[in-house]
C-alpha angles and dihedrals in degrees: 000000000000129000116261119248128322116308107172096162094049092047091049093055093044092050087054088064092046091049092050091052092049094048093061095044093122097042118106118241111271094193116118118245103263124201117265116281110265094218119088128212106296098197099085111129092000109164091228108090089212094053093040092056088061094053092096094051114114087227112106094237119189130191121244115267140134092268090067091073091047091050092048094050092047093051095032091229131147116248118229113197113194115195126190145125138239098252095050115115098203091047088064092046091051090052093049095047101036121007092053093044111105093215093054093042093050092050094047092047092051100044111020142046102234118208124185120197133183101230091209092058094043105034089154095061093037091053091051091051093047092050090050091050092051093050095044103042106010095244141060140175144139134335085039119189120192124181118213135189115246087262091059102258113140117226110160137030139186138167126206116347127175116247103268094042091049095050090047090051092051091052092049091051093047092047092052091047090053095045104037114008092151092064091051094049094045094049093045093050092047091052091056091046092052090047092054092053099043097114110124104139130099125235116279129199124235089252090055090049091051093048092050090045096056093042090055092044092052090055094049102042118116096219094184103044103022126239123059129315098267136125090240121045116224122181091235088205097179089055093048093048093049091052093045090054093050107098091191097053113153115250092245091059092043091057092047092047093052091047091051093051091047093051093047093055097040102043130056100288084088122064100232094192108043098019133238133082128278117232096253144319123255093220132061094242099063091246109114113051129201091233105224117109117210126201091227091055090056093045097048096042094045088055091046094052093048090054092043091050089061097039097049097027092232121153092197090061089051091050091051091051092051093045091051092054090045090054092051092048092049100041107025110030118109112200091194094062096026086227137103124259119243104240154333117242128256090221130057127231090275091056095253117144109237090001093139092053108034124083132204121219090248093051091049091051091053095046099047135056117243095265093049092045093052089051089054092046089055100042099038094038095232089177089066127074110289118253092221139039120212116187127344090359095304109160115246139187131205110219120246128177113284125218092246138019091019100144092051092046092047092052093051094049098051112118121219110268094231090059093070115079113235135196098236101199116112111221113205097211093052089049087054087059088052089054089054089052092051091048089056090045091054092049091048097043105025094173094059103104093181091065091047093050094046092048094047091052093046092048091052092048092051094046090050091051092054096039102045094078095042111138092012131103091236111106124230108260125245091223147347126241122237086267092053096255117145117254130193127334127292115256131203086270092062093046092048098046094045090046090051093046093051091044091052090047091051091050091049096048103024088231105167093187089079093062095085092053091048091053091049093049093049092047093046092047093052092046095048103036111021115087140163087270096049135265122343117212092214130022092231112042114179105193125077093234096053097100132149127290123210089208126016110210127236118256125162082321128053121263108270092204091055090057092058098033093052094052092059118074114238096009094118092060090050097053093104134225095293092061095041090052088059093043090051100047099039107021096160089061088062101047091135089068089069085081088067089078093104094047105048098104 
């Protein structure tokens, strides 16, 4: 995720905090030794697998709620919010090196109020923290840690840090808080004030936005390797889908788009043994994946490959689309909830990153017969230095299709599904994206009754989830646990993605009975999330800086505001100067707004 717009004043004040912290790096903590925090770890038996895995930490973790601010102000303690997710490799490393360390835990429990959130259950708060980290330090990621004043103003952020660095950072923060809290509070408040007034762009038309978009895209395309010119390679599914749905796409972009899709399916972004796509690769050549597999990645890319199969008349794209849905059905579907799970982990049950996907030379030799093994030796160049290391420096290889004997090799290298740790929560919005993928599958392969049956069942389940609390004060949940218990509260993202999924399903099947639900979802979304200051991500924000956005950018997921804005004629021209500033400075982050082309008048 990238920071929105240019905020020089906010950044200046935030850097003041960072500079102060750095300047006292070598000073010993002057805070008195407080008695141990009376609260215990509150994450025991939490239905979120990510939060539950922290229940045994000696840190006195709390969940995020309004009482946290009250508690912080009463005790005059800094709040540390730590955000992560179950499938995240570095989240597990951070836990092992820090959260389970008695020294770190004791210091946190004495001097901080420690809050742990599952970013997938609270995307609103996580997004706010990530945006702050980008503006303040220029980078962000998970696990993300943001430190807030007792009043809820963020002033410092960090991601993973090894043990000694982390404990030193905590001591620097605590020392500054004890010696000069006024400076921290003042700088943090000023940063939010500057952010709120950073609207210096004039209105732009949709045609101007489109022209700027394609100019920026042309400058950032990797025309040799596909994707964008970045050190890491992300699928950028919202961007791909917007381009695939543009019938007037310039030839240059069509060539780049086809190359990108080809590279993604042929190189190591795709798991060629078990199926599905990894979240991204950490190199620019699509060779070294970050091994977690997210449901939304499968949904968005399956949809993209179905559309691309028709557009470019390529059977291999169709096969990739089908294989991606097959992976999701086999690995991520929960019959009890009739929904799809959120992800498979980057680490195996022994804590090894990529352990469920990488193979040693010895393991390959045991799994394959001599002919198959020799084929692998030749095609994967096992006599050369290995591209991966597994544990304790052991060489490892990530399978890729061989020139011969591939189906037999693939079958022998498949790992049992139950071996791979999964995040078992079922997020409604991400399941809405799956419904969109199935709708495209039904349109592309109308004779496939399995797709039709799966989509019908999923559509009914999603409609039931959003309709069952109609007329009651109970909010629609963000997700369901593996045992079908509601979790969290639905955000604008859930409303938008379910709305889009049902809309796509209606278009694919001409089912008019869905119209009433679509109208209700749109009305409820506008009532709950649209304000005089733009769209709220959640209907109940708790921090002073969580204000409205006229346009929420794409990330790995499509912009939820674009889904609603682009279904309403004339909305694009009414977005206001704040949104058009964002659309002008970072057009590729708003690719989903290209779909507004039919509703600009």
